[in-house]
C-alpha positions, 0 to 999 in steps of 0.5 A: 379123716384125710383119706375120707376128704381125699375120697370125697374130693375124688368122687366130686371130681369124677362126678364133675368129669362125668357131668362135663362129658354128658354136657359135651355129648348133649352139645354135640347132639344139639349142634347136629340137630340144629344143623339138620333143622337149618338144612331143612329150613333152607330146603323149605325156603328154596322150595317155597321160592321155587313154587312162587316163581313157578306160579308167577311165571304161569300168571305172567304167561296167562296174562300174556295170552289174555292180552294177546287175545284181546289185542287180536280181538281189537285188531279184528274190530279195527280191521272191520272198521277200515273195511266198512266204507259206509261206516267210514263215510258216516263217521266223516259226515258226522265229523264234518257236521260237528265242525260246521256247527262250531 
């Protein structure tokens, strides 16, 4: 009877050891997988940030070009106004007329 109990205890101990080894192996596998997922996550975040920065830089560059074109167009219109003396005289006459009516 004692031999039987001793044998059962030994078998239970062996099973417990096997279970512990299996759990440790799975913990290692899980940790390796977790590290791989974290690395992939970091790479994807970096890629997304990089793409966002690129799009932002392109949008800023397009806005600068558009603004510059608008300033050049406005500058051309202002230059035309300065060069058109008849329009200049007409504006001066209207200003004087408005001032005299006050």
